[in-house]
Legacy VTK file of the C-alpha trace (Angstrom):
# vtk DataFile Version 3.0
C-alpha trace
ASCII
DATASET POLYDATA
POINTS 409 float
-56.198 -23.356 -80.659
-55.662 -25.005 -76.990
-58.252 -26.505 -75.329
-60.321 -24.262 -72.773
-58.970 -26.308 -69.447
-61.165 -25.799 -66.726
-59.837 -25.962 -62.888
-58.150 -24.517 -59.621
-55.040 -23.363 -60.261
-51.830 -23.405 -57.201
-48.712 -21.601 -56.833
-45.879 -22.186 -54.474
-42.828 -20.441 -53.207
-39.201 -22.200 -52.947
-35.635 -21.435 -52.027
-34.615 -18.572 -50.083
-37.244 -15.959 -50.208
-36.760 -11.794 -51.797
-37.580 -8.873 -51.893
-39.753 -8.853 -54.321
-41.165 -12.343 -54.316
-44.614 -11.697 -53.383
-44.677 -8.994 -55.937
-44.876 -12.355 -58.442
-47.312 -13.757 -56.217
-49.791 -10.910 -56.331
-49.366 -10.974 -60.336
-50.392 -14.469 -60.252
-53.351 -13.634 -58.495
-54.743 -10.247 -59.932
-53.501 -11.812 -63.998
-55.858 -15.458 -62.283
-59.191 -13.693 -61.227
-59.339 -12.507 -64.624
-59.809 -15.590 -66.402
-63.068 -17.965 -65.983
-61.650 -21.007 -66.936
-59.868 -20.629 -63.066
-62.214 -21.512 -60.978
-59.914 -20.545 -57.660
-56.067 -20.074 -56.291
-54.434 -22.186 -54.099
-51.679 -21.090 -51.756
-48.833 -23.980 -50.812
-47.795 -23.818 -47.573
-44.255 -23.674 -47.315
-43.867 -24.690 -51.433
-43.987 -28.709 -52.472
-43.937 -29.763 -48.698
-47.390 -28.240 -48.109
-48.296 -29.872 -51.356
-47.988 -33.263 -49.595
-49.012 -32.591 -46.867
-52.359 -31.245 -48.607
-51.480 -27.827 -46.557
-53.255 -25.653 -49.107
-54.729 -21.677 -48.465
-57.646 -20.538 -50.084
-56.019 -17.002 -51.950
-59.478 -16.260 -53.742
-60.864 -14.117 -51.439
-57.540 -11.880 -51.203
-58.736 -7.611 -51.158
-57.058 -5.653 -53.065
-55.880 -3.426 -49.756
-54.027 -6.588 -48.978
-53.026 -7.992 -52.427
-50.967 -4.489 -52.292
-49.384 -4.655 -48.774
-48.366 -8.403 -50.227
-46.923 -6.739 -53.007
-44.477 -4.308 -50.381
-44.096 -7.220 -47.821
-40.917 -8.918 -47.780
-39.964 -12.775 -48.052
-42.009 -15.306 -49.011
-45.673 -14.710 -47.978
-46.826 -17.726 -48.399
-43.354 -20.325 -46.676
-40.818 -21.143 -48.673
-39.200 -24.566 -48.492
-36.266 -26.754 -50.008
-37.339 -29.871 -50.729
-36.165 -32.161 -53.334
-39.045 -34.770 -54.370
-38.625 -38.496 -53.536
-39.743 -41.528 -55.868
-42.450 -42.012 -53.300
-43.797 -38.443 -53.328
-44.975 -38.788 -56.756
-48.335 -40.197 -55.586
-49.472 -38.275 -52.969
-48.804 -34.705 -55.314
-50.727 -35.940 -57.827
-53.148 -37.637 -55.148
-53.696 -33.909 -54.013
-54.240 -32.496 -57.220
-56.618 -34.851 -58.616
-58.571 -34.353 -54.880
-58.781 -30.356 -55.424
-59.105 -30.473 -58.972
-55.525 -28.817 -59.662
-55.010 -28.107 -63.863
-52.620 -25.263 -62.896
-49.544 -25.293 -61.334
-47.285 -21.950 -60.965
-44.363 -23.030 -58.981
-42.312 -20.200 -58.170
-37.957 -20.323 -57.359
-34.381 -20.311 -58.787
-32.949 -23.728 -60.245
-33.922 -26.500 -58.088
-37.577 -25.186 -57.837
-37.653 -25.718 -61.722
-36.078 -29.354 -61.657
-39.273 -29.492 -59.667
-41.149 -28.322 -61.892
-39.877 -30.630 -64.812
-40.461 -33.810 -62.309
-43.816 -32.400 -61.772
-44.920 -31.780 -65.717
-43.234 -35.083 -66.125
-45.368 -37.148 -63.606
-48.684 -35.238 -64.642
-47.528 -36.327 -68.626
-46.695 -39.986 -67.734
-49.957 -40.413 -65.885
-52.441 -39.286 -67.994
-53.719 -36.141 -65.838
-53.912 -32.844 -67.896
-51.269 -30.257 -65.751
-50.195 -27.024 -66.981
-46.748 -26.274 -65.374
-44.754 -23.145 -65.401
-42.173 -22.486 -63.515
-41.173 -19.164 -62.373
-37.983 -17.229 -62.140
-37.003 -16.328 -58.709
-33.095 -16.008 -57.409
-30.674 -13.429 -55.916
-28.387 -15.174 -56.799
-29.251 -14.401 -60.551
-27.735 -17.695 -61.732
-30.839 -18.787 -64.124
-30.193 -20.313 -67.723
-32.256 -18.313 -70.288
-32.932 -15.537 -68.951
-31.675 -11.672 -69.084
-31.448 -11.363 -65.258
-33.833 -13.067 -62.229
-36.879 -11.301 -60.059
-34.824 -10.907 -56.845
-31.228 -10.148 -58.316
-32.156 -6.147 -58.584
-33.267 -6.086 -55.026
-29.888 -7.677 -53.748
-28.181 -6.051 -56.305
-29.038 -2.726 -54.791
-28.311 -3.713 -51.071
-25.230 -5.123 -51.609
-24.224 -1.776 -53.707
-25.344 0.164 -50.431
-24.199 -1.852 -48.091
-20.345 -2.121 -50.174
-20.573 1.719 -50.488
-21.800 2.824 -47.218
-19.052 0.119 -45.131
-16.690 1.837 -47.404
-16.939 5.186 -45.909
-16.545 3.915 -42.359
-13.123 2.199 -43.105
-12.102 5.572 -44.915
-13.225 7.276 -42.086
-11.800 5.317 -39.452
-8.699 4.514 -41.757
-5.856 5.214 -38.228
-8.113 2.019 -36.965
-9.712 -0.247 -39.004
-8.148 -0.019 -42.213
-9.450 -2.931 -43.953
-12.153 -3.888 -44.609
-14.165 -7.020 -46.629
-17.395 -7.898 -47.325
-18.768 -11.365 -47.963
-21.883 -11.876 -50.611
-23.641 -14.975 -51.263
-23.703 -16.632 -54.285
-21.884 -20.505 -54.661
-20.376 -21.129 -58.214
-22.003 -17.826 -59.896
-20.613 -14.068 -58.743
-23.551 -11.971 -60.140
-24.467 -10.965 -56.531
-20.592 -10.026 -54.950
-19.659 -8.499 -58.947
-22.835 -5.442 -58.160
-21.073 -4.275 -55.043
-19.496 -2.090 -57.590
-22.513 -0.229 -58.689
-22.374 2.557 -56.264
-18.576 3.669 -57.684
-17.748 6.722 -58.799
-14.063 7.415 -58.199
-11.111 5.419 -58.050
-11.252 5.719 -54.398
-14.732 4.849 -53.663
-15.734 1.141 -52.813
-15.275 -1.528 -53.477
-11.604 -1.428 -54.763
-10.885 -5.122 -54.742
-14.124 -7.574 -55.959
-13.207 -11.061 -55.720
-15.382 -13.886 -58.093
-16.188 -17.607 -58.364
-15.433 -17.590 -61.746
-11.737 -16.363 -61.512
-9.034 -18.769 -59.450
-8.293 -17.443 -56.328
-4.602 -16.435 -55.143
-4.101 -15.450 -51.957
-0.795 -14.098 -52.711
-2.542 -11.987 -55.785
-4.977 -11.166 -53.292
-2.721 -9.800 -50.565
-0.891 -7.573 -52.924
-3.762 -5.853 -54.176
-4.438 -5.198 -50.550
-1.010 -3.720 -49.954
-1.393 -2.354 -53.424
-4.467 -0.586 -52.308
-3.826 0.257 -48.856
-0.507 2.230 -49.856
-2.318 4.341 -52.711
-5.367 5.201 -50.563
-4.283 4.514 -46.537
-7.660 2.254 -46.500
-9.060 -0.379 -48.587
-12.242 -2.054 -48.952
-12.926 -5.889 -50.623
-16.363 -7.125 -51.977
-15.700 -11.010 -51.901
-17.610 -14.454 -52.662
-19.263 -16.892 -49.514
-16.811 -19.487 -51.685
-14.196 -18.430 -53.498
-11.795 -21.270 -55.137
-8.247 -21.417 -56.242
-7.227 -22.965 -59.236
-6.306 -26.504 -57.623
-9.906 -25.984 -57.058
-9.184 -26.343 -53.373
-12.255 -23.443 -51.465
-10.293 -20.592 -49.619
-10.527 -21.042 -46.121
-12.898 -23.795 -45.914
-10.764 -24.936 -42.646
-12.306 -22.463 -40.812
-15.252 -22.121 -42.491
-19.404 -22.983 -41.813
-20.033 -25.808 -43.770
-23.670 -26.961 -44.493
-25.397 -28.570 -47.621
-29.713 -28.745 -48.415
-31.479 -31.314 -49.339
-30.352 -31.125 -53.233
-26.998 -31.553 -52.305
-25.333 -28.359 -52.541
-22.789 -27.570 -50.264
-23.091 -23.950 -48.640
-19.630 -22.457 -47.835
-19.640 -19.273 -45.525
-16.467 -17.463 -43.709
-14.274 -16.558 -46.829
-14.026 -12.920 -45.596
-12.920 -13.202 -42.016
-10.564 -16.360 -43.489
-9.015 -13.740 -45.699
-9.494 -10.763 -42.812
-7.143 -12.796 -40.407
-4.095 -12.903 -43.424
-4.766 -9.949 -44.179
-3.255 -8.944 -39.946
-0.992 -11.891 -40.241
0.566 -11.452 -43.072
0.578 -7.451 -43.744
0.367 -6.497 -39.769
-2.619 -4.311 -41.332
-6.164 -3.862 -39.025
-9.000 -5.633 -40.384
-12.366 -7.121 -40.697
-15.281 -8.628 -42.147
-19.015 -8.207 -42.811
-21.462 -10.378 -44.062
-24.910 -9.858 -44.549
-25.786 -13.018 -44.637
-30.162 -13.686 -45.109
-30.246 -9.720 -45.054
-29.189 -9.385 -48.031
-31.886 -11.374 -49.820
-34.996 -10.098 -48.415
-34.112 -6.211 -47.495
-37.302 -3.944 -48.151
-35.102 -0.958 -47.240
-33.018 -1.728 -50.538
-35.578 -3.298 -52.953
-35.138 -2.212 -56.850
-38.673 -0.520 -57.867
-37.635 -2.288 -60.938
-37.299 -5.222 -59.767
-40.738 -5.016 -57.911
-42.513 -4.754 -61.443
-40.447 -7.337 -63.099
-41.599 -9.989 -60.926
-45.178 -8.430 -61.188
-44.899 -9.298 -64.448
-43.304 -12.809 -64.726
-45.874 -13.758 -62.617
-48.654 -12.143 -64.430
-47.151 -14.203 -67.682
-46.954 -17.212 -66.189
-50.937 -17.303 -65.740
-51.112 -15.565 -68.837
-48.861 -18.565 -70.603
-50.841 -21.698 -68.479
-53.687 -20.504 -69.686
-53.042 -20.200 -73.289
-52.159 -23.560 -73.141
-48.123 -23.535 -72.078
-46.241 -26.005 -69.740
-43.171 -27.582 -69.046
-42.278 -23.812 -69.925
-40.485 -21.098 -67.166
-41.023 -17.943 -67.729
-37.909 -15.593 -69.087
-37.677 -11.986 -68.508
-35.721 -10.823 -72.360
-34.153 -7.448 -72.256
-35.087 -5.368 -75.618
-33.492 -2.229 -75.143
-30.653 -0.479 -72.572
-30.942 3.228 -73.423
-33.513 3.689 -72.378
-33.871 0.451 -70.248
-36.314 -1.869 -71.226
-38.032 -5.411 -70.574
-40.408 -8.206 -72.033
-41.284 -11.540 -71.107
-40.740 -15.178 -72.803
-40.394 -18.226 -72.246
-37.731 -21.696 -71.625
-37.826 -25.465 -71.927
-37.784 -26.482 -68.189
-35.762 -29.239 -69.173
-32.869 -27.357 -70.464
-33.467 -24.562 -66.907
-33.424 -27.132 -65.041
-29.940 -27.811 -62.229
-27.905 -26.010 -65.156
-26.585 -22.494 -63.813
-25.726 -19.475 -65.621
-21.602 -17.548 -64.560
-20.813 -14.264 -64.796
-19.356 -13.816 -68.005
-15.186 -13.345 -68.490
-16.378 -10.262 -70.041
-18.285 -8.482 -67.656
-14.857 -9.431 -65.580
-11.650 -7.269 -65.863
-8.447 -8.096 -67.341
-6.721 -8.278 -63.656
-9.987 -10.376 -62.416
-9.911 -8.960 -58.806
-13.197 -5.963 -60.160
-15.722 -6.417 -62.676
-16.115 -5.019 -66.208
-17.508 -1.838 -67.898
-19.743 -3.953 -69.418
-21.172 -5.260 -66.196
-22.129 -2.200 -65.124
-24.255 -1.756 -67.990
-25.803 -4.629 -68.198
-26.030 -4.386 -64.152
-26.870 -0.497 -63.654
-31.013 -0.585 -64.526
-32.043 -4.104 -62.825
-31.018 -1.888 -59.523
-33.616 1.125 -59.691
-33.166 4.317 -58.974
-29.438 6.072 -59.015
-28.248 4.899 -55.784
-28.772 8.515 -53.089
-25.678 10.623 -53.308
-22.931 11.244 -51.009
-20.078 13.740 -50.687
-16.536 13.920 -49.805
-15.002 17.471 -48.530
-12.280 18.711 -50.870
-9.103 19.228 -48.979
-8.365 22.747 -48.130
-5.720 21.972 -45.327
-5.333 25.069 -42.753
-1.429 26.796 -42.191
0.037 25.016 -38.999
0.933 27.949 -36.296
1.943 25.246 -33.325
4.601 22.666 -33.265
2.592 19.380 -34.051
2.081 16.802 -30.820
3.365 13.300 -31.413
LINES 1 410
409 0 1 2 3 4 5 6 7 8 9 10 11 12 13 14 15 16 17 18 19 20 21 22 23 24 25 26 27 28 29 30 31 32 33 34 35 36 37 38 39 40 41 42 43 44 45 46 47 48 49 50 51 52 53 54 55 56 57 58 59 60 61 62 63 64 65 66 67 68 69 70 71 72 73 74 75 76 77 78 79 80 81 82 83 84 85 86 87 88 89 90 91 92 93 94 95 96 97 98 99 100 101 102 103 104 105 106 107 108 109 110 111 112 113 114 115 116 117 118 119 120 121 122 123 124 125 126 127 128 129 130 131 132 133 134 135 136 137 138 139 140 141 142 143 144 145 146 147 148 149 150 151 152 153 154 155 156 157 158 159 160 161 162 163 164 165 166 167 168 169 170 171 172 173 174 175 176 177 178 179 180 181 182 183 184 185 186 187 188 189 190 191 192 193 194 195 196 197 198 199 200 201 202 203 204 205 206 207 208 209 210 211 212 213 214 215 216 217 218 219 220 221 222 223 224 225 226 227 228 229 230 231 232 233 234 235 236 237 238 239 240 241 242 243 244 245 246 247 248 249 250 251 252 253 254 255 256 257 258 259 260 261 262 263 264 265 266 267 268 269 270 271 272 273 274 275 276 277 278 279 280 281 282 283 284 285 286 287 288 289 290 291 292 293 294 295 296 297 298 299 300 301 302 303 304 305 306 307 308 309 310 311 312 313 314 315 316 317 318 319 320 321 322 323 324 325 326 327 328 329 330 331 332 333 334 335 336 337 338 339 340 341 342 343 344 345 346 347 348 349 350 351 352 353 354 355 356 357 358 359 360 361 362 363 364 365 366 367 368 369 370 371 372 373 374 375 376 377 378 379 380 381 382 383 384 385 386 387 388 389 390 391 392 393 394 395 396 397 398 399 400 401 402 403 404 405 406 407 408
């Protein structure tokens, strides 16, 4: 058994927030209170930036009523950041840890945050400072390796499914005016969230009619043919696209007119594929088209939070504390699916070194053979994660009334 390590616990939130990231934080706080070895819990204001500035919040006195409200509050209650550690940061980090007797460090984030965790774990080992470091998963992109899925994805997936379904009903109603509608989801290289757009589809006519993912090389000609075919069949077309699509030659679709940025980790951020493709539909097919891009709404929309996602986010927070107090370090908490009918999930761990900076792409089996729609296997995988079934919608069966006058032209 590992020796008891008594000291303070520091917890931080990093990267893009989610609708359930604070459920994880509350799970950490409540679990930490049950362990005598944890003297107090400090929250890092804006992640490792707060650590470097010694900007800490004492969370030990938060009452249960506040914690329950925080649990249902979207975005990062402690504040988030996108900070890549530099060589001159390490001495400062260790200085703050020593000054506040921090012996447990839990960091809630995605791929890059796991890299930060690994670097801090390596630092502590190198300097002989007894510290237990646990990565706590979170990302709407669902691209973390070695976990069945990531907290935050289920809620964002629910938002995407509801938005695309409702967008489609709008364009169907306005089919004589706006005839093609495109919806652009986040996800640079992994199409999990874009694929989730299909989770509200019940019938062939229901949106989306087409889904284009970064895992499949994009062909503009094939796209235009697909849209034309759907338009002829239904009188309108709805399309979900990832924010960054690439051709077989590796060229980013619509790059010349896209909004391009990069973060502190050097990742390129491209937005605007839907705008470009809507323009091409108008120019090449002569069909009215418009683009919809929810931006940050899709990641923190509490209106679409999944109850399953919230409970699992809470669960990984609890598990992170238990693993740290049990002697684990240098690992990320994982979610492990143990059943699908009914859906069941538990927690495990994976080495930070294996998770950091790796990306989990949508497997080919989750995409249809044409490359323009998620497969039934994806729907089976993702459906339990969005929680309760989407609110039902209806469509009248057309029973035409016989015309008794001359039809106006």
